[in-house]
N, C-alpha and C positions, 0 to 999 in steps of 0.2 A: 497825533502821528505814531507810525510804529516805528521802532528801533530798530536798523539794519546792521546786525554781526557780520562782517567778513569771514569766509571762512576759508580754511586752507584747501584750494583744488586735490581733488582725488588724486591718490597718487603721488601728493606733494612728501614733500619732507618730514620723516617722524618728529614731532616734538622731541626736544634734548632730553636725554636722564636726568633729573637731580645731583647736583654736586652730593656725595655721599662724605660723612666726616668720621672720624674716627679718632681713638685713642690712641695717646703716643705717652710714653713715660720718660720724662727728663730728669736725671740724676746729676744736682748741680752741685759742685762744691760750695760750699757755705762760709764764712769766718765772718765774726763778728769781734770786735776788739776788745766789746764792752763785758763781752760773757764768756767767748772763746778762747783757749790758749792755742789750741791747732784747729788748722781746719777741719772740716767733717762734710761727707758727703751728704743729702734731702733728696728724695724722689719725689715727682710730681708728676700723677695722670693729669691730661687736658687734652680738650676734645679739640681735634685741628682739622684742616683740609689741606688736599696736596700741595696747593699752591701759597698756604701759607709760608710763611720764613720764622726761623728761630727766633728771630726779635718778636714777631706776633706771640709765638709761646710765651714769652719771660712777661710779655706787656700782661698776658691773660693769666700769667701764676702771679702777678704782682696785683693786679685788679679785681681778682674773683679767689684767692686760695692764701696769701702770704704778703702782706703789703711792705713786709720789714725788706725783701729782695732786693738787692741794689744793685745797680746797673748803671753804664754811660752809655746815651745814644741821642743823636741830635735831628740828623735830615732823614735816618731812615731811607736813605736811598743811594748809599754807598758813595757818597760824596767827601762827607765830614771825616769819616775815619772813627768817629770815637767808640765805636762798639765793637770792637777787635776783641775776640774770646778763645779761647780751646776749646772747638767742638769736636768730638769722639777723636781728640788726641791731635787735631791740625789746628792751623790758627786761622779761622776766619771771622770776616763781618758778620754779626748777628742777621743782620738786615739784607744781605744777599742770598745767604744760605738757605734753599729753599727744604720744606720738609720731605719734598717727595724726593730729593737727590739724596736723601738718607736712608737708610734701613730700618724701618719703623717697626720690624718685627723685635728688634733689642731694644732696650733703653739706649738714649742718646745722651752721651756724658757732656757736661759744660762746664767749665772753668776760667777761670782768668789767665790771662796771657801771663807766661814765667820769664824769670831774670828781671823783673822788676818789684820794687818793696809792694807785699798785697798793705791795701788798706779795708776794704770789705767786700765780701762776696767775691764779685767780678771786678772790681775796680781793684789798678793798681795805681801808684804812686806815678805820673808820667815825669815827672822832674829831670830825674837822670836821662830820660831820653833826650829831655828836649836841651838840656844842658850839651850834650855831644852835638844836637844840632846846632844851636850856636856858634859853639866852636870853631865849626869850619866855615863861618862866615858866609851865610847862604843870601847874600844878596847883590847887587851887582855894583862892582867898582870899576870905577874909572877916572881917571886924572885930566882926561881931554873931552873939552868942551864938546857936545854934539853942535851941529851946524845951526846957528839961528833959529829961531822957529820951525824946527823939524827934528824928525824923531832921530835917532841912532839907527841908519840902514845896513840891514842883513839882508843876505841871499838865502833863497830856498834852501839852498845847499847847506850852509852855515847854520842856519834855524835847524834842519834835521839831523844837525851833528849831534846834538843833545836833546831830541824831540822826547824819548821815550825816557828820561830821566824829570819831563817837567810833569807828568802826570802823579809823583806820590803825592799822597795825602796826609802822611805823618799818622799814620793809624797805630806804627809799628808793629804790624804783624811779622814783619822781615825780621827784623832785630830781634824780636822776641821768640824767633823760631830758630836763631843762631847758637849752636851751643859752645860755641866761644864766647857769645855776649853774657850765656847763662852762669859761667864758672869764673869770668873776669869782670868784672864791672867797672875796669878803665877802658875797655875794647869802645872805641866809636860806636861800632854798629854799623849794620847795613845800608840802614836809611839817611846817617848822616854823609855816609859816603855818596851816596846815590845825590844827594844834595849837593855835596863839594862839586861832583861830576858837572852838575846840570850847568853850573858856573865856569868849573875850569875851563868845558870846552863850547865854551859862549862865547864868539868873536868878539862881543863888545864890549868884553870886563877884560880889565887889566891888573886882575889880581892872582892867576892861575899860579904862580910860581909861589907864592904865600900860603894858599889851599895845599900845595902837592906838600910845601915844609912841613905845615902842620899834619897830614898824613903820612910823611912818611916818618914813625915815630914806632916803637914796640909794640904801641897800642893804635899803632894804625893800621893801613890794607894788609898789614904782612901778618896781623894776627887773623886774619882770613884764610880756612882753609877749604876752601871751595866744595863744601856739601851741598850747595842748592838748593837747601832748607829753605835760605830767603825769598829765589826765584819761586818755588813753588808754594809758596804763603804768601806772594803779592797778589793785594784783590783786586789790584789795575793792571796785570799782567808786565809788569817792569820786569827786564832782563837785568835782575839786580846783580846776578852772578858777572856778567859780562862787563857793566859799570866800572864793578872793582877790577877787573881785570884790567879795562881800560886804563883806570887811574892809576896803575901797578904798573905798564908800561910805558904812561908819560912819566912816571916819577925818573925810571929809569933811562927815558932819553932826555930828563930835563927840560919838556916842554910839552904841551898838548899836541 
């Protein structure tokens, strides 16, 4: 029996050109507390494809060139928020930053996010960030029992009121892009205010006044200087500056 191979008809589409690889230089700000007294920059040349992400480049460096390179990552799909870092001076998620969206004719600079204690390489201590998050009581509070065997009903319009701020993944990209946060370690920061907003404007919650009192502080919403850095940095597209402004308005009105 002869083997028959189907061939593309004459005039059919030409075969796709192979995807081309290229060499890109990453300059990474390194810090090993056991060795270094100050952070230092180290460059790596890696072969990548246009569809690769910065996270892929970091993996390749760690697996093929320097196993001591240290960074956080988990889901690699922009959901967990663990791989926030500064890439060419901007806060981004490494797993969502495509190589093709950067100028590969120049080195790509990668460093840890600012304003939080540096632990090693691209890892910072997130505890101050989460301490502020916990302080705004980011959970539903209600003294009213829901109807027996039923959920707390909410209209579509009421749900839409705080929909934007439900998208936060606690990556700290917004908070660590804030100049006030860099210079004032006591400021709650944008992410904490965003998560307070999510419950302040939830019609099922009954603790809005408590959260407004917490944020009506010299280190609360009034420290915001409306630079929009936080909104630009958010990988989820949350209108962070607008949410902060709405909390300020709620404090002045005395209610959401």
